[in-house]
Backbone as CSV, one residue per row, in Angstrom:
resi,resn,N_x,N_y,N_z,CA_x,CA_y,CA_z,C_x,C_y,C_z
1,MET,69.200,20.656,-49.305,69.294,21.341,-47.901,69.580,23.011,-48.254
2,THR,68.939,23.550,-46.857,69.165,25.203,-46.936,70.595,25.654,-47.039
3,PRO,70.507,26.621,-48.020,72.067,27.243,-47.776,72.724,27.645,-46.892
4,VAL,73.935,27.581,-46.134,74.342,28.550,-45.198,75.354,29.586,-45.525
5,GLN,75.391,30.244,-44.077,76.132,31.458,-44.432,78.038,30.840,-43.935
6,TYR,78.425,31.418,-44.551,80.130,30.489,-44.438,81.265,31.262,-44.630
7,PHE,82.662,31.528,-43.804,83.545,32.267,-44.169,84.775,31.345,-44.479
8,ILE,85.749,31.837,-45.279,86.828,30.623,-46.009,88.027,31.857,-45.626
9,PRO,88.718,31.867,-44.244,89.973,33.028,-44.111,90.790,32.673,-45.478
10,TYR,91.035,31.940,-46.042,92.057,31.450,-46.977,91.859,32.189,-48.063
11,LEU,90.481,31.932,-48.751,89.805,32.581,-50.205,89.675,34.355,-49.622
12,PHE,89.614,34.519,-48.488,89.862,35.996,-48.535,91.007,36.549,-48.519
13,LEU,91.713,35.995,-47.399,93.305,36.619,-48.072,93.961,36.358,-49.139
14,ALA,93.284,35.516,-49.943,94.166,35.352,-51.519,93.771,36.710,-52.213
15,LYS,92.544,37.194,-51.821,91.858,38.631,-52.246,92.752,40.044,-52.015
16,HIS,93.258,39.692,-50.686,93.746,40.964,-49.854,94.915,41.416,-50.354
17,GLN,95.231,43.067,-50.948,96.133,43.423,-51.345,97.205,43.869,-50.192
18,ALA,98.373,43.024,-50.261,99.527,43.764,-49.271,99.706,44.817,-49.479
19,THR,100.269,45.685,-48.278,100.780,47.193,-48.336,102.115,47.431,-48.347
20,SER,102.651,45.990,-47.616,104.461,46.206,-47.806,104.581,45.067,-47.477
21,GLN,106.153,44.545,-47.694,106.746,43.051,-47.582,105.993,42.470,-46.267
22,GLU,106.205,43.257,-45.158,105.865,42.647,-44.014,104.729,42.174,-43.903
23,ASP,103.692,42.734,-44.346,102.338,42.284,-44.292,101.985,41.184,-45.471
24,ALA,102.748,41.098,-46.272,102.817,40.105,-47.364,102.928,38.846,-46.709
25,GLU,104.189,38.803,-45.812,104.403,37.673,-45.190,103.689,36.919,-43.823
26,ALA,102.890,38.297,-43.329,101.883,38.005,-42.397,100.917,37.056,-42.915
27,ILE,100.358,37.869,-44.346,99.325,36.990,-44.715,99.586,35.415,-45.232
28,ARG,100.676,35.659,-45.625,101.279,34.182,-45.999,101.142,33.170,-45.096
29,GLN,101.684,33.574,-43.760,101.441,32.868,-43.083,100.315,32.246,-42.008
30,VAL,99.570,33.398,-42.366,97.976,33.010,-42.103,97.557,31.894,-42.825
31,ARG,97.927,32.236,-44.100,97.196,31.434,-44.961,97.653,29.773,-45.216
32,ASN,98.873,29.643,-44.510,99.187,28.628,-44.452,98.839,27.606,-43.407
33,VAL,98.365,28.382,-42.253,97.770,27.397,-41.343,96.331,27.486,-41.200
34,LEU,95.777,28.697,-41.893,94.019,28.392,-41.915,93.693,27.984,-43.411
35,HIS,94.495,27.623,-43.813,93.950,26.809,-45.466,92.891,26.136,-45.513
36,SER,92.733,25.353,-44.336,91.673,24.242,-44.182,90.581,24.837,-43.538
37,TYR,90.616,26.006,-43.181,89.293,26.625,-41.763,88.187,27.093,-42.909
38,VAL,87.272,26.748,-42.396,85.968,27.419,-42.852,84.803,27.275,-41.935
39,PHE,84.381,28.337,-41.605,83.564,28.873,-40.593,82.039,28.839,-41.169
40,ILE,81.307,28.334,-40.310,79.843,28.045,-40.555,79.395,28.492,-39.604
41,GLN,78.159,29.485,-40.180,77.100,30.192,-39.337,75.928,29.428,-39.248
42,ALA,75.795,28.457,-38.293,74.151,27.577,-38.597,74.213,26.792,-37.014
43,PRO,72.939,26.718,-36.788,72.908,25.602,-35.863,73.533,23.939,-35.799
44,ALA,73.919,23.686,-34.806,74.936,22.584,-34.636,74.429,21.300,-35.258
45,GLU,72.738,21.240,-35.341,71.884,20.240,-36.246,72.505,20.360,-37.739
46,ARG,72.367,21.620,-38.401,72.675,21.541,-39.394,73.828,21.459,-39.867
47,VAL,75.097,21.904,-38.870,75.926,21.690,-39.363,77.037,20.154,-39.310
48,GLN,75.960,19.195,-38.211,75.928,17.875,-38.356,75.550,17.323,-39.700
49,GLN,74.486,17.872,-40.061,73.963,17.511,-41.203,74.738,17.513,-42.342
50,LEU,75.414,18.618,-42.507,76.246,19.034,-43.723,77.763,17.973,-43.262
51,VAL,78.227,17.657,-42.487,79.194,16.669,-41.944,78.933,15.084,-42.669
52,ASP,77.727,15.036,-42.107,77.092,13.878,-42.474,76.695,13.487,-43.927
53,SER,76.635,14.697,-44.934,75.899,14.395,-45.901,76.580,13.505,-47.131
54,ASP,75.987,12.914,-47.785,76.810,12.000,-48.944,77.909,13.038,-49.946
55,TRP,77.551,13.754,-49.829,78.613,14.490,-51.196,79.637,14.693,-49.964
56,ASN,79.509,15.485,-48.855,80.629,15.537,-47.614,81.695,14.113,-47.802
57,ARG,81.052,13.129,-47.629,81.742,11.782,-47.272,82.068,11.151,-48.575
58,SER,81.972,12.038,-50.040,82.248,11.373,-51.035,83.225,12.205,-51.948
59,GLY,83.820,13.162,-51.064,84.795,14.704,-51.524,85.956,14.135,-51.444
60,VAL,86.850,14.609,-52.166,88.423,14.257,-52.128,88.815,15.214,-50.564
61,SER,88.351,16.130,-50.616,88.222,16.873,-49.233,86.943,17.192,-48.500
62,GLN,87.177,16.602,-47.266,85.974,16.297,-46.499,85.912,17.395,-45.353
63,LEU,84.881,18.059,-45.059,84.687,18.517,-43.721,84.362,17.820,-42.515
64,SER,85.431,18.216,-41.555,85.316,17.928,-40.267,85.482,18.888,-39.300
65,TYR,85.168,18.452,-38.136,85.282,19.297,-36.835,86.849,19.570,-36.413
66,LYS,86.792,20.862,-36.025,87.740,21.011,-35.474,87.157,21.136,-33.630
67,ARG,88.082,20.673,-33.181,87.887,20.471,-32.025,88.310,20.658,-30.689
68,SER,87.804,20.941,-29.494,88.187,21.849,-28.308,89.120,21.266,-27.489
69,TYR,89.609,21.540,-26.305,90.693,20.793,-25.771,89.945,19.394,-25.233
70,GLY,88.684,19.727,-24.816,88.047,18.478,-24.425,87.677,17.203,-25.273
71,GLY,87.624,17.550,-26.456,87.232,16.428,-27.524,86.124,16.903,-28.030
72,GLU,85.451,17.961,-27.805,83.835,18.251,-28.220,84.175,19.632,-29.660
73,PRO,83.118,19.542,-30.528,82.959,20.131,-31.682,83.080,21.350,-31.184
74,LEU,84.076,22.503,-32.002,84.431,23.651,-31.461,83.392,24.491,-31.872
75,GLN,82.791,25.597,-31.342,81.818,26.163,-31.380,82.275,27.674,-30.978
76,ILE,82.332,28.669,-32.525,82.756,29.951,-32.413,81.573,31.124,-32.156
77,SER,82.073,32.002,-31.270,80.551,32.880,-31.318,80.724,34.069,-32.001
78,ASP,79.698,34.627,-32.637,79.897,35.608,-34.020,80.563,36.968,-33.249
79,ASP,80.666,37.286,-32.585,81.668,38.280,-31.857,82.765,38.078,-32.039
80,GLU,83.506,36.947,-31.826,84.560,36.450,-32.163,85.423,36.007,-33.501
81,LEU,84.228,35.856,-33.953,84.717,35.877,-35.948,85.034,37.161,-36.310
82,GLN,84.065,37.844,-35.854,83.730,39.504,-36.094,85.237,40.020,-35.936
83,ARG,85.734,39.838,-35.049,86.855,40.419,-34.335,87.927,39.856,-35.180
84,PHE,88.170,38.447,-35.608,88.883,38.100,-36.368,89.199,38.614,-37.543
85,ILE,88.008,39.189,-38.638,87.978,39.274,-39.431,88.331,40.619,-39.616
86,ALA,87.640,41.556,-38.508,88.175,42.844,-38.639,89.466,43.233,-38.298
87,THR,90.463,42.198,-37.998,91.884,42.105,-37.578,92.356,41.921,-39.116
88,LEU,91.910,41.289,-39.580,92.577,40.849,-41.354,92.462,41.843,-42.175
89,LYS,91.435,42.588,-41.531,91.346,44.024,-42.814,92.103,45.124,-42.171
90,ASN,92.270,45.140,-41.307,93.013,46.108,-40.517,94.696,46.221,-40.656
91,SER,95.582,46.802,-40.811,96.619,46.620,-41.512,97.319,47.057,-40.115
92,GLN,96.700,47.494,-38.958,97.545,47.859,-38.043,97.607,46.543,-36.973
93,LEU,96.550,45.383,-37.136,96.825,44.484,-36.539,97.151,43.532,-37.724
94,ARG,98.144,42.705,-37.194,98.647,41.440,-38.294,98.726,40.318,-37.367
95,TYR,97.951,39.087,-38.032,98.265,37.894,-37.118,99.521,37.423,-37.388
96,TYR,100.609,36.666,-36.561,101.409,36.124,-36.808,101.744,34.823,-36.480
97,VAL,101.738,33.745,-37.324,101.666,32.127,-36.692,103.210,31.931,-36.647
98,GLY,103.420,30.877,-35.553,104.522,30.869,-34.960,105.334,31.775,-34.160
99,GLN,107.054,32.061,-34.728,107.727,32.920,-33.621,107.937,33.910,-34.660
100,PRO,107.601,34.996,-35.661,108.502,35.790,-36.539,109.226,36.796,-35.929
101,LEU,109.068,37.316,-34.469,110.021,38.047,-33.826,110.954,37.671,-32.946
102,GLY,111.338,36.264,-32.998,112.063,35.669,-32.019,111.529,34.753,-30.699
103,ASP,112.308,34.010,-30.156,111.619,33.257,-29.361,111.901,33.703,-28.139
104,PHE,111.568,34.668,-27.417,111.898,35.409,-26.088,110.465,35.544,-25.683
105,VAL,110.393,34.627,-24.820,109.235,34.524,-23.964,109.187,35.510,-22.895
106,VAL,108.296,36.464,-22.502,107.982,37.662,-21.380,107.104,36.810,-20.465
107,GLY,106.357,36.450,-20.716,105.119,35.851,-19.907,104.622,36.671,-19.160
108,ASP,104.292,37.983,-19.359,103.205,38.799,-18.019,101.934,38.601,-18.751
109,SER,101.110,38.357,-18.012,99.541,38.249,-18.253,99.078,39.653,-18.229
110,VAL,98.457,39.701,-19.767,97.536,41.185,-19.947,96.309,41.048,-20.338
111,THR,96.092,42.099,-20.112,94.071,42.123,-20.549,94.178,43.488,-21.424
112,LEU,93.707,43.092,-22.897,93.777,43.960,-24.066,92.667,45.171,-24.215
113,HIS,93.033,46.537,-24.130,92.249,47.389,-24.400,92.347,47.708,-25.960
114,ILE,92.710,47.256,-26.984,92.638,47.626,-28.667,91.558,46.828,-28.936
115,GLU,90.765,48.071,-29.635,89.776,46.778,-30.593,90.257,46.730,-31.717
116,PRO,89.931,45.464,-32.501,88.289,44.570,-31.684,88.558,43.719,-30.293
117,TRP,89.776,43.767,-29.714,89.580,42.908,-28.823,89.733,43.431,-27.167
118,GLU,89.095,44.834,-26.999,88.768,45.364,-25.567,88.412,43.894,-24.672
119,GLY,89.224,43.979,-23.565,88.801,42.751,-22.580,89.237,41.616,-22.685
120,TYR,89.703,41.014,-24.000,90.410,39.928,-24.029,91.829,39.720,-23.126
121,HIS,92.022,38.337,-22.761,93.543,38.150,-21.518,94.213,37.276,-22.556
122,ALA,95.364,37.796,-22.575,96.343,37.360,-22.953,98.039,37.065,-22.257
123,THR,98.854,36.820,-23.339,100.149,36.406,-22.242,101.212,37.337,-23.401
124,ILE,102.022,38.001,-22.958,103.008,38.530,-23.778,104.077,37.547,-24.504
125,SER,104.357,37.407,-25.694,105.382,36.545,-25.948,106.057,36.903,-26.623
126,ASN,106.090,38.340,-27.299,107.593,38.766,-27.886,107.240,40.122,-27.905
127,ILE,108.615,40.747,-27.716,108.509,42.344,-27.906,109.407,42.829,-28.628
128,VAL,109.614,43.406,-29.601,109.921,44.326,-30.253,110.160,46.147,-30.274
129,LEU,110.813,46.206,-30.109,111.387,47.922,-30.047,111.655,48.468,-31.138
130,ARG,110.572,49.522,-31.709,110.754,50.017,-32.828,110.457,51.580,-32.722
131,SER,111.502,52.503,-33.116,111.752,54.091,-32.645,111.174,54.502,-31.582
132,GLY,111.506,52.876,-30.368,111.288,53.852,-29.396,110.365,53.212,-28.583
133,ARG,109.257,52.430,-29.448,107.879,52.103,-28.929,107.548,50.585,-29.423
134,ALA,106.948,50.352,-28.211,106.969,48.590,-28.150,105.674,48.029,-29.088
135,CYS,106.698,46.969,-29.796,105.380,46.207,-30.866,105.564,44.719,-30.087
136,LEU,104.433,44.750,-29.131,104.102,43.089,-28.959,103.390,42.522,-29.341
137,THR,103.885,41.103,-29.470,102.996,39.606,-29.774,102.767,39.257,-28.456
138,VAL,101.355,38.712,-28.354,101.103,38.374,-27.381,100.172,37.210,-27.848
139,ARG,99.861,36.014,-26.793,99.329,34.819,-27.256,97.814,34.750,-26.476
140,MET,96.985,34.563,-27.268,95.541,34.424,-26.834,94.670,33.196,-27.207
141,GLU,93.769,32.685,-26.625,93.079,31.673,-26.762,91.914,31.883,-28.068
142,LEU,91.755,31.542,-29.197,91.454,31.723,-30.088,90.777,30.734,-31.234
143,PHE,89.554,30.855,-31.646,89.170,29.310,-32.052,89.818,27.603,-31.664
144,GLY,89.582,27.406,-30.225,90.104,26.574,-29.824,91.856,26.292,-29.742
145,SER,92.488,27.212,-30.175,93.795,27.160,-30.090,94.417,28.384,-29.500
146,ILE,95.824,28.558,-29.164,96.631,29.779,-28.715,97.130,30.097,-30.072
147,ILE,96.617,31.296,-30.318,97.388,32.113,-31.617,98.147,32.866,-31.340
148,PRO,99.197,33.705,-31.995,99.861,34.829,-31.668,99.072,35.787,-32.334
149,ILE,99.357,37.230,-31.790,98.922,38.143,-32.451,99.585,39.273,-32.232
150,THR,99.769,40.308,-33.039,101.112,41.598,-32.976,100.417,42.676,-33.082
151,PHE,100.455,43.509,-32.137,100.016,44.723,-31.982,101.003,45.726,-32.747
152,PRO,101.832,46.399,-33.725,102.701,46.882,-34.148,103.026,48.599,-33.231
153,ASP,101.699,48.981,-32.666,102.304,50.316,-32.192,101.357,50.337,-30.911
154,VAL,101.989,49.968,-29.813,101.076,49.838,-28.094,101.144,51.299,-27.849
155,LYS,99.953,52.070,-27.846,99.998,52.932,-26.911,99.521,53.078,-25.452
156,GLU,99.460,54.299,-24.587,99.498,53.954,-23.127,97.891,53.453,-22.913
157,GLY,97.823,52.801,-22.143,96.069,52.341,-21.702,95.785,51.037,-22.846
158,GLU,96.129,50.702,-23.672,95.740,49.853,-24.701,96.216,48.555,-23.820
159,VAL,97.052,48.372,-22.731,97.459,47.021,-22.615,97.742,47.301,-21.375
160,SER,96.726,46.409,-20.438,96.812,46.332,-18.614,97.453,45.004,-18.559
161,ILE,98.503,45.668,-17.534,99.735,43.970,-17.084,99.514,44.254,-15.757
162,ASP,99.231,42.796,-15.150,98.905,42.771,-13.638,100.089,43.849,-12.711
163,ASP,101.391,43.576,-13.006,102.196,43.974,-12.402,102.011,45.718,-12.866
164,PRO,101.526,46.842,-12.078,101.668,48.449,-12.129,103.038,48.897,-12.577
165,GLY,104.015,48.306,-12.194,105.205,48.446,-12.504,105.681,48.190,-14.014
166,ARG,105.523,46.980,-14.096,105.762,46.678,-15.742,104.828,47.350,-16.291
167,GLU,103.523,47.418,-15.939,102.544,48.261,-17.164,103.318,49.672,-17.444
168,LYS,104.032,50.185,-16.052,104.380,51.636,-16.542,105.752,51.567,-17.289
169,LEU,106.345,50.131,-17.396,107.687,50.255,-18.278,107.144,50.326,-19.889
170,LEU,106.014,49.497,-20.171,105.721,49.724,-21.221,104.712,50.201,-22.215
171,SER,104.504,51.161,-21.499,103.361,52.326,-21.864,104.750,53.593,-22.207
172,GLY,104.201,53.940,-23.625,105.190,54.832,-24.299,106.353,54.898,-24.500
173,ASN,107.320,55.578,-24.583,108.844,54.848,-25.199,109.593,54.258,-24.064
174,LEU,109.525,53.037,-24.427,110.463,52.250,-23.623,111.951,52.520,-23.115
175,ILE,112.453,52.934,-23.829,113.914,53.201,-23.879,113.693,54.488,-22.951
176,SER,112.963,55.651,-22.552,113.276,56.682,-21.908,112.291,56.276,-20.369
177,ASN,111.541,55.283,-20.608,111.077,54.395,-18.891,112.248,54.085,-18.296
178,PHE,112.777,52.858,-19.598,113.793,52.348,-18.734,115.010,53.053,-18.275
179,GLU,115.227,54.298,-18.936,116.075,54.761,-17.889,115.746,55.636,-17.016
180,GLU,114.799,56.193,-17.021,114.197,56.992,-15.883,114.165,55.803,-14.439
181,GLU,114.149,54.558,-14.589,114.021,53.666,-13.731,115.498,53.394,-13.234
182,VAL,116.586,53.624,-14.264,117.824,53.341,-14.339,118.558,54.344,-13.000
183,ILE,118.188,55.406,-13.451,118.337,57.290,-12.932,118.086,56.670,-11.592
184,GLN,116.844,56.542,-11.376,116.586,56.598,-10.211,117.124,55.489,-9.079
185,VAL,117.319,54.009,-9.335,118.326,53.332,-8.688,119.481,53.970,-8.577
186,LEU,120.068,54.031,-9.524,121.772,54.878,-8.936,121.422,55.906,-8.228
187,GLY,120.293,56.502,-7.908,120.564,57.761,-7.025,120.198,57.172,-5.525
188,ASN,119.370,56.061,-5.474,119.339,55.335,-4.175,120.425,54.479,-3.744
189,GLY,120.486,53.388,-5.057,121.336,52.456,-4.609,120.744,51.031,-4.147
190,ARG,119.869,51.146,-3.362,119.287,49.959,-3.035,118.018,49.327,-3.392
191,ASP,116.903,49.833,-3.539,115.884,49.169,-3.909,116.121,48.582,-5.478
192,THR,116.313,47.190,-5.683,116.641,46.650,-7.233,115.718,46.522,-7.852
193,ALA,114.542,46.288,-7.179,113.034,45.585,-7.883,112.737,46.447,-9.845
194,PRO,112.948,47.674,-9.346,113.079,48.424,-10.364,113.810,47.616,-11.778
195,LEU,114.706,47.473,-11.359,115.902,46.764,-12.240,115.655,45.495,-13.017
196,GLN,115.252,44.881,-11.989,114.716,43.352,-12.062,113.039,43.574,-12.907
197,ARG,112.360,44.353,-12.644,111.637,44.454,-13.784,112.253,44.470,-15.226
198,ILE,113.162,45.833,-15.545,113.494,46.012,-16.766,114.677,44.796,-17.393
199,TYR,115.047,44.073,-16.075,116.328,43.132,-16.932,115.365,41.774,-17.475
200,ALA,114.145,42.019,-17.081,113.507,41.067,-17.596,112.976,40.941,-19.009
201,TYR,113.152,42.048,-19.443,113.050,42.575,-20.845,114.403,42.483,-21.703
202,ARG,115.497,41.793,-21.214,116.755,41.684,-21.586,117.130,41.593,-23.249
203,ASP,116.367,40.339,-23.255,116.276,39.821,-24.914,115.186,40.699,-25.856
204,ILE,114.774,41.645,-25.537,113.842,42.618,-26.589,114.556,42.772,-27.802
205,GLN,114.178,42.506,-28.912,114.443,43.150,-29.959,114.517,44.503,-30.177
206,VAL,116.174,45.319,-30.684,115.526,46.391,-31.063,116.020,46.829,-32.209
207,ASP,115.218,47.595,-33.366,115.321,47.708,-34.808,116.177,49.069,-34.967
208,ASN,116.667,49.975,-34.041,117.140,51.235,-34.488,118.577,50.972,-33.689
209,PRO,119.410,51.388,-34.101,121.079,51.295,-34.144,121.468,52.009,-32.942
210,ASP,120.774,53.330,-32.884,121.194,54.069,-31.631,120.438,53.866,-30.452
211,ASP,119.121,53.169,-30.346,118.217,52.826,-29.524,118.878,51.430,-29.231
212,LEU,119.503,50.690,-29.844,120.064,49.657,-29.403,121.500,49.462,-28.637
213,GLN,122.191,50.531,-29.177,123.166,51.034,-28.050,122.536,51.825,-26.496
214,ARG,122.212,52.384,-26.705,121.170,53.010,-25.222,120.568,51.801,-24.409
215,PHE,120.297,50.714,-25.258,119.703,49.687,-24.396,120.409,48.432,-24.160
216,THR,121.669,48.443,-24.993,122.436,47.782,-24.554,123.570,48.020,-23.281
217,ALA,123.458,49.417,-22.928,124.093,50.295,-21.996,123.402,49.925,-20.640
218,LEU,121.652,50.250,-20.870,121.324,49.801,-19.770,121.230,48.802,-19.411
219,MET,121.409,47.712,-19.967,121.343,46.200,-19.624,122.230,46.190,-18.894
220,LEU,123.443,46.831,-19.426,125.062,46.662,-18.588,124.936,46.892,-17.345
221,ILE,124.173,47.848,-17.047,123.982,48.677,-15.689,123.088,47.575,-14.660
222,CYS,122.339,47.203,-15.194,121.263,46.204,-14.739,122.169,44.688,-14.457
223,ALA,122.871,44.547,-14.923,123.592,43.321,-14.743,124.509,43.676,-14.181
224,GLN,125.276,44.549,-13.793,126.278,44.906,-13.141,125.743,44.897,-11.531
225,LEU,124.457,45.904,-11.384,123.949,45.933,-10.060,123.102,44.939,-9.549
226,LEU,122.710,43.810,-10.588,122.340,42.543,-9.857,122.895,41.644,-10.000
227,GLY,124.237,41.695,-10.687,125.240,40.725,-10.457,125.609,39.381,-10.870
228,ASP,124.661,39.496,-12.411,124.963,38.659,-13.475,126.062,38.889,-14.264
229,LEU,127.120,38.228,-13.554,128.723,38.485,-13.968,128.930,38.189,-15.632
230,GLU,128.078,36.684,-15.958,128.469,36.064,-17.259,127.656,37.618,-18.244
231,ALA,126.522,37.912,-17.860,126.053,38.480,-19.046,126.441,40.044,-18.867
232,ARG,126.924,40.724,-17.629,127.580,41.819,-17.759,129.479,41.832,-18.644
233,ASN,129.760,40.724,-18.362,130.930,40.531,-19.502,130.757,40.602,-20.810
234,ALA,129.581,40.139,-21.328,129.312,40.287,-22.901,128.619,41.273,-22.799
235,TYR,128.070,42.194,-22.135,127.595,43.395,-22.524,128.714,44.611,-22.793
236,ILE,129.650,44.071,-21.518,131.027,45.041,-21.921,131.683,44.800,-23.432
237,LYS,131.729,43.671,-23.848,132.349,42.804,-25.190,131.412,43.649,-26.158
238,ARG,130.067,43.937,-26.071,129.397,44.257,-27.126,129.376,45.849,-27.457
239,LEU,129.420,46.499,-26.327,129.630,48.063,-26.357,130.860,48.428,-26.623
240,GLY,132.060,47.553,-26.334,133.329,48.002,-26.527,133.763,47.711,-28.152
241,LYS,132.822,46.889,-28.683,132.745,46.745,-30.451,132.607,48.191,-31.198
242,TRP,131.434,48.799,-30.300,130.591,50.297,-31.033,131.201,51.342,-30.535
243,LEU,132.413,51.219,-29.364,133.051,52.556,-29.179,134.446,52.744,-29.587
244,PRO,135.049,54.048,-30.017,136.186,54.267,-31.236,136.937,53.632,-30.051
245,GLU,138.396,53.098,-30.681,139.557,52.473,-30.086,140.301,53.806,-28.701
246,THR,139.886,54.798,-29.156,140.590,55.758,-27.962,139.765,55.593,-26.747
247,ASN,138.602,55.104,-27.065,137.488,55.509,-26.082,136.884,57.015,-25.713
248,LEU,137.345,57.946,-26.576,136.873,58.973,-26.376,136.006,59.385,-26.945
249,PRO,134.704,59.402,-26.495,133.574,59.701,-27.254,133.504,61.123,-27.964
250,ARG,132.254,60.507,-29.115,132.446,61.895,-30.226,130.827,62.149,-30.321
251,THR,129.812,61.283,-29.752,128.672,61.537,-29.898,127.715,61.411,-28.406
252,ASP,126.623,61.808,-28.251,125.906,61.669,-26.959,125.868,60.225,-26.774
253,THR,125.667,59.123,-27.545,125.482,57.880,-27.504,126.955,57.293,-27.225
254,GLU,127.611,57.523,-27.815,129.083,57.467,-26.835,129.431,57.326,-25.874
255,ALA,129.136,58.702,-25.096,129.422,59.292,-23.918,128.295,58.202,-22.864
256,TYR,127.192,58.053,-23.677,125.970,57.025,-22.689,126.603,55.720,-22.483
257,MET,127.346,55.109,-23.491,128.038,53.846,-23.299,129.569,53.994,-22.669
258,LEU,129.992,54.800,-22.503,130.915,54.892,-21.780,130.874,55.178,-20.124
259,THR,129.426,55.702,-19.628,128.729,55.870,-18.548,128.674,54.796,-18.046
260,ALA,128.039,54.067,-18.592,127.282,52.349,-18.661,128.611,51.560,-18.261
261,LEU,129.966,51.547,-18.972,131.165,50.917,-18.599,131.802,51.338,-17.655
262,PHE,131.673,52.659,-17.072,132.052,53.327,-16.171,131.321,52.527,-14.802
263,VAL,129.769,52.134,-14.907,129.350,51.799,-13.612,129.784,50.442,-13.401
264,ALA,130.003,49.792,-14.793,130.576,48.324,-14.385,132.018,48.126,-14.099
265,LEU,132.684,49.034,-14.929,134.295,48.633,-14.789,134.653,49.560,-13.174
266,ARG,134.547,50.538,-13.117,134.482,51.869,-12.225,136.010,51.999,-12.634
267,ASN,136.342,52.669,-13.861,137.688,52.931,-14.126,137.532,54.340,-14.315
268,PRO,138.325,55.370,-13.170,137.764,56.864,-13.410,138.571,57.635,-14.688
269,VAL,139.240,56.702,-15.114,139.420,57.224,-16.826,138.408,57.202,-17.695
270,LEU,137.669,56.184,-17.370,136.344,56.009,-18.346,135.449,57.556,-17.898
271,ARG,135.174,57.689,-16.680,134.518,58.837,-16.088,135.248,60.050,-16.461
272,ASP,136.384,60.077,-16.869,136.810,61.460,-17.151,136.768,62.086,-18.349
273,TYR,136.463,60.515,-19.000,136.554,60.849,-20.889,134.593,61.314,-20.794
274,VAL,133.715,60.816,-19.967,132.474,61.494,-20.344,132.626,63.234,-19.968
275,LYS,133.137,63.150,-18.878,133.101,64.500,-18.185,133.990,65.395,-18.986
276,ALA,134.837,65.369,-19.643,135.489,66.191,-20.976,134.476,66.448,-22.035
277,TYR,133.657,65.144,-22.535,132.992,65.333,-23.712,131.536,66.263,-22.979
278,LEU,130.952,66.187,-21.965,130.018,66.712,-21.227,130.444,68.504,-21.558
279,ARG,131.734,68.791,-20.748,132.300,69.931,-21.096,132.202,70.793,-22.112
280,ALA,132.725,69.935,-23.007,132.840,70.481,-24.784,131.794,70.561,-25.420
281,THR,130.925,69.736,-24.801,129.658,69.495,-25.906,128.148,70.244,-24.663
282,PRO,128.134,71.501,-24.848,127.027,72.056,-24.083,125.574,71.829,-24.141
283,ASN,125.437,71.541,-25.729,124.084,70.907,-25.903,123.963,69.371,-25.703
284,HIS,124.709,68.953,-25.200,124.511,67.814,-25.035,123.135,66.969,-24.158
285,SER,122.605,66.041,-24.298,121.193,65.445,-24.193,120.967,65.597,-22.629
286,GLU,119.678,65.968,-22.374,119.530,65.945,-20.953,119.842,64.542,-20.117
287,VAL,119.411,63.663,-20.542,119.208,62.372,-20.104,120.623,61.663,-19.779
288,LEU,121.650,62.142,-21.002,122.864,61.700,-20.525,123.497,62.670,-19.267
289,HIS,123.392,63.958,-19.073,123.650,64.763,-18.168,123.594,64.070,-17.185
290,ARG,121.593,63.534,-16.908,121.429,63.007,-15.529,121.830,61.597,-15.266
291,LEU,122.120,60.975,-16.218,123.015,59.539,-15.807,123.871,59.643,-15.478
292,PHE,124.972,60.331,-16.168,126.076,60.791,-15.798,126.104,61.308,-14.540
293,ALA,126.055,62.183,-13.920,125.461,62.650,-12.582,125.272,61.784,-11.296
294,LYS,124.152,60.513,-11.679,124.410,59.909,-10.834,125.277,58.915,-10.251
295,ALA,125.665,58.412,-11.980,127.003,57.570,-12.203,128.274,57.703,-11.727
296,LYS,128.299,59.198,-11.660,130.424,59.554,-10.849,130.371,59.428,-9.715
297,ARG,129.007,59.259,-8.869,128.917,59.424,-7.490,129.914,58.045,-6.897
298,LEU,129.642,56.923,-8.110,130.111,55.592,-7.413,131.312,55.818,-7.365
299,ARG,132.038,54.913,-6.638,133.492,54.937,-5.908,133.871,54.191,-7.432
300,CYS,135.355,54.574,-7.421,136.250,53.903,-8.400,136.799,52.936,-7.839
301,ARG,137.475,51.892,-8.532,138.372,50.683,-8.219,139.957,50.883,-7.832
């Protein structure tokens, strides 16, 4: 028989030098799932000859078709395979098999504008916040299956979300975007739709401690204003573990968390603690100043 061109992901990844422990784990997971895959570039008749050949039938590990959802032998386009190979070669695009970033499912439908996946449709399945930026895992149909792929640093314009409000939230610095939405809602107090968009991402994983504390504070405000009392109480307990026993803030982040607690509890003492901190710390952050300026107008209990 005439030789054919083929690609074996397992052998390719076996030769790949991992640049980090995370990269090595990603490679290991891909190898585990795709260890038996062989991609053959040939007409359908030629592939059938290989499958029916005596040497294949007599082998210990026999070639067989990967089937589509309809049960037909799966055919992969050259473009799709080349995108897959390009992703394996690019350390900035990593495949993850399973749910390495957690079980949170966002469910937003998106269109990718990230090479080599320009124009592909996918569904967001995980979001991790790393240094203020969103690290997305999306599920997309590839090789006849739904496969997760992670983009560690999504920049503005690289992912289009059907809901314009959510697209804005996930572009650039996610925490800052959330802050702007919360501050605006605290200013008008009526339109809760922005809070509902934010609250849909309440199970995002955040790797930076300072970002995590600010994120939790924002989620507390959302839970309070949206009436999710069970989550509200859980967020209050979480913030309480991070604050000093005296509740006197020593940093901008502690003052930030106390502001969120004031929104939830409407205790004037908490408001006064933050006000005293702002007066004693003239170089406090602008976003803290703006958040407190809106929150202090709320009525106390």
